[in-house]
PQR file of N, CA, C, O and H, with PARSE charges and radii, in Angstrom:
ATOM      1  N   MET A   1    -292.411 -53.592 -46.289 -0.4000 1.5000
ATOM      2  CA  MET A   1    -291.046 -53.231 -46.807 -0.0000 2.0000
ATOM      3  C   MET A   1    -289.960 -53.478 -45.826  0.5500 1.7000
ATOM      4  O   MET A   1    -289.983 -52.975 -44.703 -0.5500 1.4000
ATOM      5  N   PRO A   2    -289.038 -54.226 -46.236 -0.5600 1.5000
ATOM      6  CA  PRO A   2    -288.168 -54.759 -45.422  0.2800 2.0000
ATOM      7  C   PRO A   2    -286.889 -53.663 -45.144  0.5500 1.7000
ATOM      8  O   PRO A   2    -286.198 -53.427 -44.153 -0.5500 1.4000
ATOM      9  N   GLN A   3    -286.925 -53.181 -46.366 -0.4000 1.5000
ATOM     10  CA  GLN A   3    -285.996 -52.025 -46.394 -0.0000 2.0000
ATOM     11  C   GLN A   3    -285.858 -51.107 -45.647  0.5500 1.7000
ATOM     12  O   GLN A   3    -284.769 -50.578 -45.428 -0.5500 1.4000
ATOM     13  H   GLN A   3    -287.486 -53.372 -47.172  0.4000 1.0000
ATOM     14  N   LEU A   4    -287.396 -50.621 -44.913 -0.4000 1.5000
ATOM     15  CA  LEU A   4    -287.360 -49.223 -44.161 -0.0000 2.0000
ATOM     16  C   LEU A   4    -286.659 -50.045 -42.668  0.5500 1.7000
ATOM     17  O   LEU A   4    -285.914 -49.372 -41.955 -0.5500 1.4000
ATOM     18  H   LEU A   4    -288.281 -51.051 -45.092  0.4000 1.0000
ATOM     19  N   ASN A   5    -286.865 -51.031 -42.413 -0.4000 1.5000
ATOM     20  CA  ASN A   5    -286.691 -51.247 -41.312 -0.0000 2.0000
ATOM     21  C   ASN A   5    -284.898 -51.490 -40.890  0.5500 1.7000
ATOM     22  O   ASN A   5    -284.231 -52.362 -41.446 -0.5500 1.4000
ATOM     23  H   ASN A   5    -287.471 -51.577 -42.992  0.4000 1.0000
ATOM     24  N   PRO A   6    -284.379 -50.631 -39.922 -0.5600 1.5000
ATOM     25  CA  PRO A   6    -283.046 -50.127 -40.075  0.2800 2.0000
ATOM     26  C   PRO A   6    -282.172 -51.244 -38.640  0.5500 1.7000
ATOM     27  O   PRO A   6    -281.046 -51.569 -38.264 -0.5500 1.4000
ATOM     28  N   ASN A   7    -283.351 -51.413 -38.358 -0.4000 1.5000
ATOM     29  CA  ASN A   7    -282.983 -52.656 -37.300 -0.0000 2.0000
ATOM     30  C   ASN A   7    -281.483 -53.760 -37.429  0.5500 1.7000
ATOM     31  O   ASN A   7    -280.384 -53.747 -36.875 -0.5500 1.4000
ATOM     32  H   ASN A   7    -284.266 -51.149 -38.664  0.4000 1.0000
ATOM     33  N   PRO A   8    -282.445 -55.073 -38.942 -0.5600 1.5000
ATOM     34  CA  PRO A   8    -281.332 -55.730 -39.097  0.2800 2.0000
ATOM     35  C   PRO A   8    -280.058 -54.903 -40.211  0.5500 1.7000
ATOM     36  O   PRO A   8    -278.876 -55.246 -40.169 -0.5500 1.4000
ATOM     37  N   TRP A   9    -280.448 -54.064 -40.926 -0.4000 1.5000
ATOM     38  CA  TRP A   9    -279.233 -53.508 -41.938 -0.0000 2.0000
ATOM     39  C   TRP A   9    -278.583 -52.551 -41.107  0.5500 1.7000
ATOM     40  O   TRP A   9    -278.254 -51.588 -41.801 -0.5500 1.4000
ATOM     41  H   TRP A   9    -281.408 -53.785 -40.960  0.4000 1.0000
ATOM     42  N   PHE A  10    -278.308 -52.431 -40.092 -0.4000 1.5000
ATOM     43  CA  PHE A  10    -277.543 -51.557 -38.775 -0.0000 2.0000
ATOM     44  C   PHE A  10    -276.638 -52.309 -38.251  0.5500 1.7000
ATOM     45  O   PHE A  10    -275.564 -51.814 -37.908 -0.5500 1.4000
ATOM     46  H   PHE A  10    -278.575 -53.213 -39.529  0.4000 1.0000
ATOM     47  N   LEU A  11    -276.970 -53.975 -38.053 -0.4000 1.5000
ATOM     48  CA  LEU A  11    -275.742 -54.892 -37.229 -0.0000 2.0000
ATOM     49  C   LEU A  11    -275.474 -55.115 -38.741  0.5500 1.7000
ATOM     50  O   LEU A  11    -274.745 -56.079 -38.510 -0.5500 1.4000
ATOM     51  H   LEU A  11    -277.843 -54.377 -38.332  0.4000 1.0000
ATOM     52  N   ILE A  12    -275.457 -55.052 -39.780 -0.4000 1.5000
ATOM     53  CA  ILE A  12    -274.555 -55.682 -40.741 -0.0000 2.0000
ATOM     54  C   ILE A  12    -273.561 -54.816 -41.215  0.5500 1.7000
ATOM     55  O   ILE A  12    -272.408 -54.954 -41.623 -0.5500 1.4000
ATOM     56  H   ILE A  12    -276.050 -54.269 -39.968  0.4000 1.0000
ATOM     57  N   LEU A  13    -274.211 -54.033 -41.072 -0.4000 1.5000
ATOM     58  CA  LEU A  13    -273.189 -52.260 -41.445 -0.0000 2.0000
ATOM     59  C   LEU A  13    -272.327 -52.304 -40.493  0.5500 1.7000
ATOM     60  O   LEU A  13    -271.139 -52.226 -40.809 -0.5500 1.4000
ATOM     61  H   LEU A  13    -275.148 -53.921 -40.741  0.4000 1.0000
ATOM     62  N   TYR A  14    -272.637 -52.418 -39.304 -0.4000 1.5000
ATOM     63  CA  TYR A  14    -271.631 -52.250 -38.362 -0.0000 2.0000
ATOM     64  C   TYR A  14    -270.476 -53.000 -37.780  0.5500 1.7000
ATOM     65  O   TYR A  14    -269.448 -52.616 -37.221 -0.5500 1.4000
ATOM     66  H   TYR A  14    -273.602 -52.481 -39.048  0.4000 1.0000
ATOM     67  N   LEU A  15    -271.077 -54.513 -38.160 -0.4000 1.5000
ATOM     68  CA  LEU A  15    -270.459 -56.056 -37.922 -0.0000 2.0000
ATOM     69  C   LEU A  15    -269.525 -55.502 -39.188  0.5500 1.7000
ATOM     70  O   LEU A  15    -268.343 -55.615 -38.865 -0.5500 1.4000
ATOM     71  H   LEU A  15    -271.912 -54.825 -38.615  0.4000 1.0000
ATOM     72  N   THR A  16    -269.696 -54.855 -40.728 -0.4000 1.5000
ATOM     73  CA  THR A  16    -268.787 -55.199 -41.930 -0.0000 2.0000
ATOM     74  C   THR A  16    -268.044 -53.973 -41.501  0.5500 1.7000
ATOM     75  O   THR A  16    -266.842 -53.932 -41.764 -0.5500 1.4000
ATOM     76  H   THR A  16    -270.656 -54.763 -40.991  0.4000 1.0000
ATOM     77  N   TRP A  17    -268.504 -53.145 -40.984 -0.4000 1.5000
ATOM     78  CA  TRP A  17    -267.314 -51.650 -40.764 -0.0000 2.0000
ATOM     79  C   TRP A  17    -265.870 -52.098 -39.722  0.5500 1.7000
ATOM     80  O   TRP A  17    -264.651 -52.081 -39.892 -0.5500 1.4000
ATOM     81  H   TRP A  17    -269.480 -53.178 -40.771  0.4000 1.0000
ATOM     82  N   LEU A  18    -266.486 -52.356 -38.975 -0.4000 1.5000
ATOM     83  CA  LEU A  18    -266.009 -53.903 -37.706 -0.0000 2.0000
ATOM     84  C   LEU A  18    -264.722 -54.792 -38.030  0.5500 1.7000
ATOM     85  O   LEU A  18    -263.553 -54.716 -37.653 -0.5500 1.4000
ATOM     86  H   LEU A  18    -267.476 -52.370 -38.838  0.4000 1.0000
ATOM     87  N   THR A  19    -265.374 -55.625 -38.843 -0.4000 1.5000
ATOM     88  CA  THR A  19    -264.043 -56.687 -39.614 -0.0000 2.0000
ATOM     89  C   THR A  19    -263.643 -55.483 -40.396  0.5500 1.7000
ATOM     90  O   THR A  19    -262.785 -55.061 -39.622 -0.5500 1.4000
ATOM     91  H   THR A  19    -266.324 -55.686 -39.150  0.4000 1.0000
ATOM     92  N   TYR A  20    -263.656 -54.569 -41.451 -0.4000 1.5000
ATOM     93  CA  TYR A  20    -262.589 -53.623 -41.702 -0.0000 2.0000
ATOM     94  C   TYR A  20    -261.929 -53.172 -41.033  0.5500 1.7000
ATOM     95  O   TYR A  20    -260.739 -53.483 -40.974 -0.5500 1.4000
ATOM     96  H   TYR A  20    -264.354 -54.912 -42.080  0.4000 1.0000
ATOM     97  N   SER A  21    -262.410 -52.395 -40.392 -0.4000 1.5000
ATOM     98  CA  SER A  21    -261.576 -51.818 -39.639 -0.0000 2.0000
ATOM     99  C   SER A  21    -260.452 -52.661 -38.632  0.5500 1.7000
ATOM    100  O   SER A  21    -259.343 -52.166 -38.431 -0.5500 1.4000
ATOM    101  H   SER A  21    -263.376 -52.142 -40.439  0.4000 1.0000
ATOM    102  N   LEU A  22    -260.728 -53.576 -38.207 -0.4000 1.5000
ATOM    103  CA  LEU A  22    -259.631 -54.192 -37.395 -0.0000 2.0000
ATOM    104  C   LEU A  22    -259.183 -55.216 -37.785  0.5500 1.7000
ATOM    105  O   LEU A  22    -258.151 -55.592 -37.231 -0.5500 1.4000
ATOM    106  H   LEU A  22    -261.629 -53.978 -38.370  0.4000 1.0000
ATOM    107  N   ILE A  23    -259.810 -56.139 -38.966 -0.4000 1.5000
ATOM    108  CA  ILE A  23    -258.997 -57.116 -39.343 -0.0000 2.0000
ATOM    109  C   ILE A  23    -258.227 -56.923 -41.298  0.5500 1.7000
ATOM    110  O   ILE A  23    -257.175 -56.854 -41.932 -0.5500 1.4000
ATOM    111  H   ILE A  23    -260.649 -55.834 -39.417  0.4000 1.0000
ATOM    112  N   ILE A  24    -259.475 -56.923 -41.408 -0.4000 1.5000
ATOM    113  CA  ILE A  24    -258.562 -55.772 -43.471 -0.0000 2.0000
ATOM    114  C   ILE A  24    -257.687 -54.839 -43.070  0.5500 1.7000
ATOM    115  O   ILE A  24    -256.457 -54.880 -43.090 -0.5500 1.4000
ATOM    116  H   ILE A  24    -260.329 -56.979 -40.892  0.4000 1.0000
ATOM    117  N   GLN A  25    -258.266 -54.164 -42.777 -0.4000 1.5000
ATOM    118  CA  GLN A  25    -257.434 -53.001 -42.879 -0.0000 2.0000
ATOM    119  C   GLN A  25    -255.762 -52.831 -43.030  0.5500 1.7000
ATOM    120  O   GLN A  25    -254.954 -52.615 -43.933 -0.5500 1.4000
ATOM    121  H   GLN A  25    -259.265 -54.130 -42.761  0.4000 1.0000
ATOM    122  N   PRO A  26    -255.757 -53.110 -41.289 -0.5600 1.5000
ATOM    123  CA  PRO A  26    -253.848 -53.229 -41.001  0.2800 2.0000
ATOM    124  C   PRO A  26    -253.273 -54.449 -42.334  0.5500 1.7000
ATOM    125  O   PRO A  26    -252.305 -54.255 -43.068 -0.5500 1.4000
ATOM    126  N   LYS A  27    -254.203 -55.712 -42.351 -0.4000 1.5000
ATOM    127  CA  LYS A  27    -253.376 -56.401 -43.616 -0.0000 2.0000
ATOM    128  C   LYS A  27    -253.289 -55.623 -44.586  0.5500 1.7000
ATOM    129  O   LYS A  27    -252.473 -56.098 -45.375 -0.5500 1.4000
ATOM    130  H   LYS A  27    -254.989 -55.869 -41.754  0.4000 1.0000
ATOM    131  N   ILE A  28    -253.793 -54.460 -45.030 -0.4000 1.5000
ATOM    132  CA  ILE A  28    -253.750 -54.024 -46.526 -0.0000 2.0000
ATOM    133  C   ILE A  28    -253.050 -53.170 -46.447  0.5500 1.7000
ATOM    134  O   ILE A  28    -252.297 -52.915 -47.387 -0.5500 1.4000
ATOM    135  H   ILE A  28    -254.457 -54.075 -44.389  0.4000 1.0000
ATOM    136  N   SER A  29    -253.049 -52.497 -45.406 -0.4000 1.5000
ATOM    137  CA  SER A  29    -251.597 -51.494 -44.997 -0.0000 2.0000
ATOM    138  C   SER A  29    -250.599 -51.598 -44.862  0.5500 1.7000
ATOM    139  O   SER A  29    -249.782 -50.683 -44.967 -0.5500 1.4000
ATOM    140  H   SER A  29    -253.660 -52.704 -44.642  0.4000 1.0000
ATOM    141  N   MET A  30    -250.210 -53.470 -44.412 -0.4000 1.5000
ATOM    142  CA  MET A  30    -248.855 -53.467 -44.360 -0.0000 2.0000
ATOM    143  C   MET A  30    -247.985 -53.405 -45.564  0.5500 1.7000
ATOM    144  O   MET A  30    -246.859 -52.918 -45.657 -0.5500 1.4000
ATOM    145  H   MET A  30    -250.874 -54.213 -44.326  0.4000 1.0000
ATOM    146  N   HIS A  31    -248.781 -54.044 -46.550 -0.4000 1.5000
ATOM    147  CA  HIS A  31    -248.131 -54.157 -47.644 -0.0000 2.0000
ATOM    148  C   HIS A  31    -248.033 -52.557 -48.781  0.5500 1.7000
ATOM    149  O   HIS A  31    -247.577 -52.748 -49.908 -0.5500 1.4000
ATOM    150  H   HIS A  31    -249.696 -54.440 -46.474  0.4000 1.0000
ATOM    151  N   LEU A  32    -248.310 -51.626 -48.540 -0.4000 1.5000
ATOM    152  CA  LEU A  32    -248.557 -50.100 -48.309 -0.0000 2.0000
ATOM    153  C   LEU A  32    -247.151 -49.721 -48.728  0.5500 1.7000
ATOM    154  O   LEU A  32    -246.722 -49.539 -47.588 -0.5500 1.4000
ATOM    155  H   LEU A  32    -248.680 -51.470 -47.624  0.4000 1.0000
ATOM    156  N   PRO A  33    -246.134 -49.472 -49.493 -0.5600 1.5000
ATOM    157  CA  PRO A  33    -244.915 -48.675 -49.037  0.2800 2.0000
ATOM    158  C   PRO A  33    -244.870 -47.857 -49.034  0.5500 1.7000
ATOM    159  O   PRO A  33    -245.307 -47.129 -49.925 -0.5500 1.4000
ATOM    160  N   GLU A  34    -244.188 -47.424 -47.797 -0.4000 1.5000
ATOM    161  CA  GLU A  34    -244.244 -45.519 -47.694 -0.0000 2.0000
ATOM    162  C   GLU A  34    -243.433 -44.956 -48.498  0.5500 1.7000
ATOM    163  O   GLU A  34    -242.518 -45.424 -49.174 -0.5500 1.4000
ATOM    164  H   GLU A  34    -243.833 -48.015 -47.073  0.4000 1.0000
ATOM    165  N   ASN A  35    -243.920 -43.676 -48.354 -0.4000 1.5000
ATOM    166  CA  ASN A  35    -242.702 -42.974 -49.624 -0.0000 2.0000
ATOM    167  C   ASN A  35    -241.847 -42.332 -48.907  0.5500 1.7000
ATOM    168  O   ASN A  35    -242.105 -41.128 -48.897 -0.5500 1.4000
ATOM    169  H   ASN A  35    -244.664 -43.295 -47.805  0.4000 1.0000
ATOM    170  N   ASN A  36    -240.438 -42.769 -47.969 -0.4000 1.5000
ATOM    171  CA  ASN A  36    -239.505 -42.336 -47.977 -0.0000 2.0000
ATOM    172  C   ASN A  36    -238.237 -42.051 -48.837  0.5500 1.7000
ATOM    173  O   ASN A  36    -237.643 -42.836 -49.575 -0.5500 1.4000
ATOM    174  H   ASN A  36    -240.229 -43.747 -47.978  0.4000 1.0000
ATOM    175  N   PRO A  37    -238.028 -41.066 -48.635 -0.5600 1.5000
ATOM    176  CA  PRO A  37    -236.979 -40.496 -50.184  0.2800 2.0000
ATOM    177  C   PRO A  37    -235.610 -40.935 -49.033  0.5500 1.7000
ATOM    178  O   PRO A  37    -235.442 -41.040 -47.818 -0.5500 1.4000
ATOM    179  N   THR A  38    -234.793 -41.103 -50.352 -0.4000 1.5000
ATOM    180  CA  THR A  38    -233.654 -41.922 -50.126 -0.0000 2.0000
ATOM    181  C   THR A  38    -232.509 -40.976 -49.883  0.5500 1.7000
ATOM    182  O   THR A  38    -231.501 -41.226 -49.222 -0.5500 1.4000
ATOM    183  H   THR A  38    -234.929 -41.018 -51.339  0.4000 1.0000
ATOM    184  N   LYS A  39    -232.769 -39.972 -50.442 -0.4000 1.5000
ATOM    185  CA  LYS A  39    -231.630 -39.221 -50.633 -0.0000 2.0000
ATOM    186  C   LYS A  39    -232.172 -37.391 -50.786  0.5500 1.7000
ATOM    187  O   LYS A  39    -232.988 -36.979 -51.611 -0.5500 1.4000
ATOM    188  H   LYS A  39    -233.588 -39.769 -50.979  0.4000 1.0000
ATOM    189  N   ILE A  40    -231.513 -36.634 -49.847 -0.4000 1.5000
ATOM    190  CA  ILE A  40    -232.258 -35.075 -50.842 -0.0000 2.0000
ATOM    191  C   ILE A  40    -231.489 -34.537 -51.966  0.5500 1.7000
ATOM    192  O   ILE A  40    -230.271 -34.448 -52.126 -0.5500 1.4000
ATOM    193  H   ILE A  40    -230.851 -36.969 -49.177  0.4000 1.0000
ATOM    194  N   THR A  41    -232.316 -34.253 -52.589 -0.4000 1.5000
ATOM    195  CA  THR A  41    -231.734 -33.647 -53.914 -0.0000 2.0000
ATOM    196  C   THR A  41    -231.784 -32.293 -53.908  0.5500 1.7000
ATOM    197  O   THR A  41    -232.783 -31.639 -53.608 -0.5500 1.4000
ATOM    198  H   THR A  41    -233.305 -34.325 -52.459  0.4000 1.0000
ATOM    199  N   LYS A  42    -230.326 -31.687 -54.355 -0.4000 1.5000
ATOM    200  CA  LYS A  42    -230.663 -30.365 -54.907 -0.0000 2.0000
ATOM    201  C   LYS A  42    -231.379 -29.434 -56.161  0.5500 1.7000
ATOM    202  O   LYS A  42    -230.995 -29.310 -57.324 -0.5500 1.4000
ATOM    203  H   LYS A  42    -229.514 -32.218 -54.598  0.4000 1.0000
ATOM    204  N   PRO A  43    -232.641 -28.789 -55.431 -0.5600 1.5000
ATOM    205  CA  PRO A  43    -233.141 -28.664 -57.163  0.2800 2.0000
ATOM    206  C   PRO A  43    -232.674 -27.820 -57.771  0.5500 1.7000
ATOM    207  O   PRO A  43    -232.230 -26.737 -57.389 -0.5500 1.4000
ATOM    208  N   THR A  44    -232.749 -28.325 -58.930 -0.4000 1.5000
ATOM    209  CA  THR A  44    -232.524 -27.779 -60.185 -0.0000 2.0000
ATOM    210  C   THR A  44    -232.642 -26.588 -60.944  0.5500 1.7000
ATOM    211  O   THR A  44    -233.826 -26.320 -61.151 -0.5500 1.4000
ATOM    212  H   THR A  44    -233.110 -29.205 -59.240  0.4000 1.0000
ATOM    213  N   ASP A  45    -231.706 -25.634 -61.517 -0.4000 1.5000
ATOM    214  CA  ASP A  45    -231.160 -24.415 -61.536 -0.0000 2.0000
ATOM    215  C   ASP A  45    -231.914 -24.433 -62.467  0.5500 1.7000
ATOM    216  O   ASP A  45    -231.819 -25.465 -63.130 -0.5500 1.4000
ATOM    217  H   ASP A  45    -230.744 -25.851 -61.348  0.4000 1.0000
ATOM    218  N   THR A  46    -233.034 -23.333 -63.002 -0.4000 1.5000
ATOM    219  CA  THR A  46    -233.565 -23.141 -64.093 -0.0000 2.0000
ATOM    220  C   THR A  46    -233.974 -21.645 -64.894  0.5500 1.7000
ATOM    221  O   THR A  46    -234.708 -20.684 -64.661 -0.5500 1.4000
ATOM    222  H   THR A  46    -233.111 -22.494 -62.463  0.4000 1.0000
ATOM    223  N   ASN A  47    -233.137 -22.029 -65.852 -0.4000 1.5000
ATOM    224  CA  ASN A  47    -233.440 -20.839 -66.411 -0.0000 2.0000
ATOM    225  C   ASN A  47    -234.825 -19.827 -66.836  0.5500 1.7000
ATOM    226  O   ASN A  47    -235.957 -20.305 -66.769 -0.5500 1.4000
ATOM    227  H   ASN A  47    -232.542 -22.810 -66.041  0.4000 1.0000
ATOM    228  N   PRO A  48    -234.623 -18.568 -67.222 -0.5600 1.5000
ATOM    229  CA  PRO A  48    -235.938 -18.370 -67.982  0.2800 2.0000
ATOM    230  C   PRO A  48    -236.014 -18.933 -69.432  0.5500 1.7000
ATOM    231  O   PRO A  48    -235.088 -19.267 -70.171 -0.5500 1.4000
ATOM    232  N   TRP A  49    -237.468 -18.953 -69.666 -0.4000 1.5000
ATOM    233  CA  TRP A  49    -237.672 -19.083 -71.015 -0.0000 2.0000
ATOM    234  C   TRP A  49    -237.378 -17.917 -72.240  0.5500 1.7000
ATOM    235  O   TRP A  49    -237.878 -16.802 -72.091 -0.5500 1.4000
ATOM    236  H   TRP A  49    -238.221 -18.682 -69.066  0.4000 1.0000
ATOM    237  N   PRO A  50    -236.582 -18.200 -73.410 -0.5600 1.5000
ATOM    238  CA  PRO A  50    -236.191 -16.367 -74.204  0.2800 2.0000
ATOM    239  C   PRO A  50    -237.233 -16.203 -74.663  0.5500 1.7000
ATOM    240  O   PRO A  50    -237.317 -17.052 -75.550 -0.5500 1.4000
ATOM    241  N   TRP A  51    -238.148 -15.622 -74.637 -0.4000 1.5000
ATOM    242  CA  TRP A  51    -239.772 -15.693 -75.701 -0.0000 2.0000
ATOM    243  C   TRP A  51    -239.066 -14.374 -76.655  0.5500 1.7000
ATOM    244  O   TRP A  51    -238.356 -13.417 -76.344 -0.5500 1.4000
ATOM    245  H   TRP A  51    -238.080 -14.932 -73.916  0.4000 1.0000
ATOM    246  N   PRO A  52    -239.690 -14.889 -78.042 -0.5600 1.5000
ATOM    247  CA  PRO A  52    -238.887 -13.768 -78.687  0.2800 2.0000
ATOM    248  C   PRO A  52    -239.548 -12.126 -78.489  0.5500 1.7000
ATOM    249  O   PRO A  52    -238.897 -11.138 -78.830 -0.5500 1.4000
ATOM    250  N   TRP A  53    -240.907 -12.036 -77.897 -0.4000 1.5000
ATOM    251  CA  TRP A  53    -241.100 -10.776 -77.928 -0.0000 2.0000
ATOM    252  C   TRP A  53    -241.263  -9.947 -77.127  0.5500 1.7000
ATOM    253  O   TRP A  53    -242.018  -8.988 -76.967 -0.5500 1.4000
ATOM    254  H   TRP A  53    -241.436 -12.838 -77.620  0.4000 1.0000
ATOM    255  N   HIS A  54    -240.116 -10.616 -76.399 -0.4000 1.5000
ATOM    256  CA  HIS A  54    -239.760  -9.021 -75.244 -0.0000 2.0000
ATOM    257  C   HIS A  54    -238.255  -8.675 -76.120  0.5500 1.7000
ATOM    258  O   HIS A  54    -237.562  -7.710 -75.798 -0.5500 1.4000
ATOM    259  H   HIS A  54    -239.503 -11.394 -76.529  0.4000 1.0000
TER
END
């Protein structure tokens, strides 16, 4: 059963992960926008809810 031999599969896994980490991941992260707030907003003033049974 060739699936039990880890020798070729470990190399495939290692090369795939290396390719992803060094080539694909930086290209993807260049296109993701950063979530920087443009201005600081004051929190809204909230009033307690007037419950009828109080």
